[in-house]
N, C-alpha and C positions, 0 to 999 in steps of 0.2 A: 141647483141641478147637479146631481151626482154622476161622476163619470166612472164607469167600471172598466178595469183592464182585463182583458181575456188573454190567457196564455195560449201559445200555439198548441196545435193538436199533439205534437210529439214531445212536448216539454215534460209533462208529468212522468211518462215511462222513463225518460232519461234521468230524472232526479231519483226515481226509485232504484234504478240500476246503480247509480253512484253511491247511494246509501248502502246498498247491498254489498258492494265491493269494499266499503270501508268497515262494515260490521263483521262480515264473515271471517276474515283472517283473525280478528281479535277473539272471536268465539272458538275458532280452531286452536288457537294458542293455549286456551285454558283446558280444552278437552283432549289434547294430544297425550298419548301415554308417556310415562316417565322415561321409558327406555329410548324413545326417539330423541330426547333432549339430553341424554346422559353424556354424550361426547361433547356437547356444547358447554355443559356445566362442569366438566372435568370429572364426572362420576364414572364408575365402572359397574354397570349392572351385571347380573349373574351371567346372562347369555353372552354379553360382549366380552366379559373378562375370561370366558372359557370355564367358568365354575358353575355352570348350571347344575341344579340338583341331580339331574340325570347323569351328569358327567363326574360328579364328585366321588362316586364309588370307585372309580378307577385310579384316583390319586394315590391311595395307600399302596396299591399294587405296583404302580410306576415307581414309587419311592423305594419299595423293597427291591425291585429289579435293579434300580440304579445303585442301591447299596450293595447288592450282591455282585454287581459288575465291578464296582470299585474295589471290593475285597479280592477279586480275582485278577485285578490289574488290567481289565479291558476298559475300553471306552463305554460310556453309559448306553449307547445304542447298539453295541456289538456283542453283548454277552450272549452265551449259549448255554443250554442246559447241560448238566453233567452227562457224559456218555457220548456226546457228539463231538465232531472234529472242531478244532480251534478255528476261529475266523482267520482268514488269510488277508493280510494287507499287501499291497503291491511290492513294498520294499522287501518283506520277508519272502514272498514268493520268488522274487528275483534272486535273492541270496541263496535259497535252496536250489534253484536251478544251477547256479554257479558251483555250489558245493558238489552237486551230483555230477556235473561234468568234470570237475577236478578229481573226484574220487575214481572216475573211470580211466584216468591216465595211468600208464604203466609205472611211472616213477614212484618209489616209496615215499619220497619227500612230499609229493603232492597229497598222498593219502594221510601222511602225518599232519600236514597242515589242516586237512579237513577234520581229522580227529581232534586237533587242538581247538578248532572253532566249536565243534559239537561239545567238547568238554566245558567250554565257557557257557554255552547255552544250557547245558544240564545243571551246572553249578548255579546259574541264575533262575532255574526252574522255568525256563522258557519253552520246554518241549513237553507236550502232554503225552501220556501213555496211548492216546488215540491219534497221535500225529503220525499217520501211516507214511507220509512222504519222507519225513526225517528218518524214521525207522527203516524204510526201504534202502536209503542211502547207506546207513550203518550196516544193514544186513548184507549188502553187496560187498562191502569191505570185509566183513566177517567170513563170508563164504567164498571169496575169490581165491582161485587155485584149489579149492576143495569141491565145491559144487559146480563151478563153471570156470572157464578161462576166457580172458579178453585178448590174449595174444593172437596175432595173425597166424593163419595156417594151422590152428589148433595146437600150437606149442604150449609148453608149460607156462603158467602165469608166474610172474616175478612178484611173489607175495611173501611177506615176512610173518612168521608165527606171532611175533610181538605186536605187529600191527593188527592182526586178527584178534589177538587177546585183548587189546585196548578197545576194539569195536565191541567185543562181547561184554566187556566190563561196563561200557556205556549203556548197552541194551539192558543189562541187569539193573542199572540205576534208574533207567526210564520206566521199565516194567510195562505191564499191560498185555493184552492178548496178542498183539502183533509181534512184540519183542519175544514173547513166550514161544511163538511158532519158529522164529529165526534161531533162537538158542537151542531148541530141540533139534533143529536141523544140523546145527554144529555138533551136538552130542552124537548124532547118528553118523556123520560123514567125516569129521575131522580126525586125523590120526595123531596130531601133535599133542603131547601130554600136557604142555603148559596151557594150550588153548582149551583142551578138554577139562582141565581142573578149573579154569575160570568159568567155563560154561556151566559146569555142575554147581559151582558156588553161586552163579548168577540166577540159575533156575530156582534155587532155594529162596531168593529174595523176591522173585517174580510171583511164584506160586505160594498160596497159603493152604491149599487143599490138593493133595496128590490124586491123580487118576491112574487107571490101570496102565496106560501107555508110559507114563512117567516112571512108575514103579518098575516096569519091565526094563526101561533104559538104565535106571540106576542099578538094577540087579545085574544086567549084562556088563556094565562097566566094572562093578566090583568083582565079578567072576573072572573077567579077562585080566584085571589087574592082579588078582591073587594067583592066577595060574601062569600068566605069561609075562606081564609087564613088570610088576612089583615096583610101582612108583609110589613113594611115600606121600608126596604132595597131592597126587590125584586121589589116593585112598583117604587121606584125612579130609579133603574137601568134600568127597562123597559122603563120608560119615557125618560131617557137620550138616550137610543138606538133609540127610535122612532124619537127623535129630530135630532140625528146625521144622521140617514138615510134620513130624509126629506131634510136636508140641503145639503147633498152630492149627491142627485139625482135630478130628475125632479119634485120631490114632491110626497107626499103620498095622495091618494084619496081613502080611504077605509072606508065606512060607519060603518062597524062593529068595526073597530079599534077606530074610532072617538067616538062611543057610549061607548066603554070600558074605554076610557080615561075620559069621563064624569062621569062614575061610580066611578073611583078613585077620581076625584075632589070632588064628593059629599059623599064619603065614610068616614069611621072612621079611618082616617090616621092623622099623625102629620101635622102641618101647612106647613112645607117645601115641603112635598109630594103633598099636595093639591095645593099649589102655582105653583109648577112645572107642575102639570097636567093642570092647567088653562093656563099657558104659552104655553104648547105644543098644547092644543086645539085651542088657538088663532092662533098659527103658522099654523096649518093644515087648519084652516078656511080661512086664507089669501091666501093660495096656495104658489106656488114657486115664 
């Protein structure tokens, strides 16, 4: 007589569920995409490594930008295109504020200390021609006592022509449109011959192409010098600037400037000034 064992009613579904739990994870392990297990296996797939084909095209541009930044001396993330203002870091911004405050003090020693610091910055090429804030500080020193006065009750400013001359010299070395504007203002308003000679010499280094306003300023300076002042240094500096502008541009064709140069040539000046005036007149007559 054979005895059959009958399983309980819920036993078969329980066994089926247990087998399903054991088999499904193994099947998923073989069918999971490679990128899901890349970090476990130590691999770096394209998307995880940040080098997805859609992102690879930007790598050469980032490398070029970093290289351009390193050649200019900026940090890799702070470079700016040519023509825009330099990036400002907190330390430099704080230093410029201190220099501006010190430049406004009435003592000449404070202004000389500011000029000494700016000379170091210019020597290290740390000031851009588009650095308006630095050029504004130098412009205030160059025009103090001429364009405006900082003394109380509107009294005369205690300014030295040599201090103004040093500020104008630094502006000429920096160059750019902002320095050009300040130096022209010095040429219009300053009466000191040493400062005027430095301003005329500086404008020749700032500008490469003369405009009508600059030619008028140079003509007026030459006429006044030939008829009233008769300063050899100012005359020679003006002639050098006219010669430089003529050679660096398409040439100067200005009748009033040509007549003013002949007044210098025939005026009461030392022989080197008269010879330079004759050379510049011949150069303008020949054209470019």
